[in-house]
C-alpha positions, 0 to 999 in steps of 0.5 A, spaced: 562 577 505 564 570 508 559 565 509 559 560 515 558 553 513 558 548 519 558 541 518 554 536 522 555 529 524 548 525 526 548 518 529 544 513 527 542 511 534 541 518 536 540 523 531 540 531 532 534 534 534 533 541 530 533 545 536 540 543 538 543 543 531 540 551 530 544 552 537 550 549 534 550 554 528 549 560 533 555 558 538 560 557 532 558 564 529 559 567 536 566 563 536 568 566 529 566 573 531 571 573 537 576 570 533 576 563 537 579 557 532 573 553 530 572 546 535 571 540 531 564 537 531 566 530 529 572 526 530 577 528 524 580 523 519 586 520 522 583 519 529 584 512 533 579 508 535 580 509 542 580 517 541 573 516 537 570 512 543 572 517 548 569 523 544 563 519 543 563 517 551 564 525 552 558 527 548 554 522 551 555 525 558 554 532 555 547 530 552 545 526 559 544 520 556 540 517 550 535 522 547 529 520 544 528 521 536 524 527 535 521 528 528 518 534 525 513 536 519 515 541 514 511 546 517 515 546 523 522 546 520 520 552 516 518 555 522 524 554 526 528 556 520 525 563 520 526 563 528 534 561 527 534 567 522 531 572 527 536 570 532 542 571 527 540 578 526 539 579 533 546 577 534 549 582 529 549 577 523 547 578 516 541 575 513 545 571 508 549 568 514 542 566 518 539 563 512 545 559 510 545 557 517 538 555 518 538 551 511 544 547 514 540 546 520 534 543 516 538 539 512 541 536 518 535 534 521 532 531 514 538 527 514 537 525 521 530 523 519 532 519 513 538 515 516 535 513 523 535 506 523 529 506 529 526 499 530 518 498 528 514 500 535 509 494 537 502 497 537 497 493 541 491 497 539 486 493 535 484 498 530 488 502 526 487 506 520 490 505 513 495 510 511 500 510 505 507 509 508 511 516 508 517 519 511 513 522 517 508 517 517 507 513 524 512 507 524 508 503 529 505 496 527 501 491 530 504 484 532 501 477 529 497 476 535 493 483 535 493 482 527 488 476 528 484 480 533 483 485 528 481 480 523 476 477 527 473 485 529 473 486 521 469 480 520 464 481 526 463 489 523 461 486 517 456 481 519 453 486 523 454 493 520 456 491 513 460 497 511 465 495 506 469 502 506 470 501 513 472 494 512 476 495 506 480 500 510 481 496 516 484 490 511 489 494 508 491 496 514 492 489 516 496 487 510 500 493 511 502 491 517 503 484 514 508 487 509 512 491 514 513 485 518 515 480 512 510 475 515 509 469 510 504 464 514 497 461 513 494 467 517 497 472 511 494 467 506 487 467 510 487 475 510 489 476 502 483 471 501 478 474 505 479 481 502 480 478 495 473 475 496 470 481 499 472 485 494 469 481 489 462 481 492 463 489 492 465 489 485 472 492 487 476 489 482 482 494 484 483 491 491 481 484 488 487 484 483 492 487 489 490 481 493 490 475 487 497 478 485 500 477 492 496 470 493 500 468 487 507 468 490 504 465 497 501 459 493 508 458 491 509 455 498 505 449 499 506 449 506 502 455 507 495 452 505 490 456 502 485 455 496 489 456 490 484 452 485 479 457 487 483 463 486 486 460 479 479 460 477 478 467 479 484 469 475 482 466 469 475 470 469 478 476 471 483 476 465 477 474 461 473 480 463 479 485 462 482 481 455 488 481 459 491 476 454 498 476 456 496 475 463 491 469 461 497 465 458 501 465 464 495 463 468 493 457 463 501 455 464 500 454 471 493 451 471 495 444 467 495 440 474 488 443 476 483 442 470 480 436 475 477 442 480 470 444 478 472 451 479 477 451 474 474 447 469 468 452 469 472 458 468 476 454 462 469 453 459 467 460 460 473 462 457 472 458 451 465 460 450 467 467 450 472 466 445 467 462 440 461 467 441 457 461 444 452 465 448 448 459 449 453 455 453 455 462 456 449 463 459 448 456 462 455 457 465 452 463 468 447 460 472 452 455 475 458 459 477 461 456 483 464 460 489 464 468 488 465 467 481 458 469 480 460 476 481 465 476 475 460 472 471 455 478 472 461 483 470 463 479 464 455 478 462 454 486 462 461 488 459 463 483 454 457 478 452 450 481 452 452 487 448 455 483 442 449 477 443 444 482 442 446 485 436 447 477 433 440 476 435 437 482 432 440 480 426 438 473 426 431 474 428 425 477 424 421 480 426 425 483 432 425 479 439 421 483 444 424 485 451 421 479 454 424 474 450 431 478 450 431 478 458 430 470 458 435 468 453 440 473 455 439 472 463 437 479 464 435 481 471 428 484 468 425 486 462 427 494 463 435 491 462 433 488 456 429 494 453 436 498 455 440 493 451 435 494 445 435 502 445 443 502 445 442 498 438 
């Protein structure tokens, strides 16, 4: 059995559509059955530049001008492959030839989609949902002026509706468009700082960590502005909460010139209080946390300080302190929280 193999040449600017690829396979198969010599589908090696230009010009005339890029989903490619197999059986070919032709057509379309160098289309709509970048995702992005309007719309929605999930999705979409366009300006810093503060308010440490990692690179350029002292303090508290000693050492190397700032000074005192188990100092600092640091302080108190402090207090005090006393000493929200700490011991 002789298997037909047809090679396809796709242009970066005008990739072949799947239907044209399948038609070429069928045409080549009919020529082989008639005994005609196969015609080259792309310039052979050794052709001159003038010959290549002539072939390209003739191909463009046959196509009737530039064709738009056509993208297919995997399900559409599979359906087209089945249709190509049925067409080959109708022409008298066997199933192996049809399957080979359909598979080659699918590979040609995949190569055309993968290597097409299409510029990002500018989208003027303000709203856009976040989606992960993939081969078949929408490549449209919003320009800088529209992104500013989108950020204003997110702030307006938060002020009236307070839906963090929707706001987070919109902000991630804005950040994605910023990344695709390689924007590095004061507006970029504003977006990441706003999303980082919002994530702290809603205890979303994952999104906060992504924002602060980007801000570290952006703050390396002083011309972009921003609030590096404030977020340096957040990074110290974040590393204290999660016990990230390696990251904490790197942060401490970068804050030597910021120790005069009140937020950085507060964060360093919190770090010292946690490392030395000075619970009295920690809870005094807990009540005086600046900016959005109070949300990280709340997590540090719940996850790191209070479970250890209550054990030390139970050992040091006889008789056992009451829930009201623990609530006062450990700055609990209510006596029920202090009672829960006692029950855990």
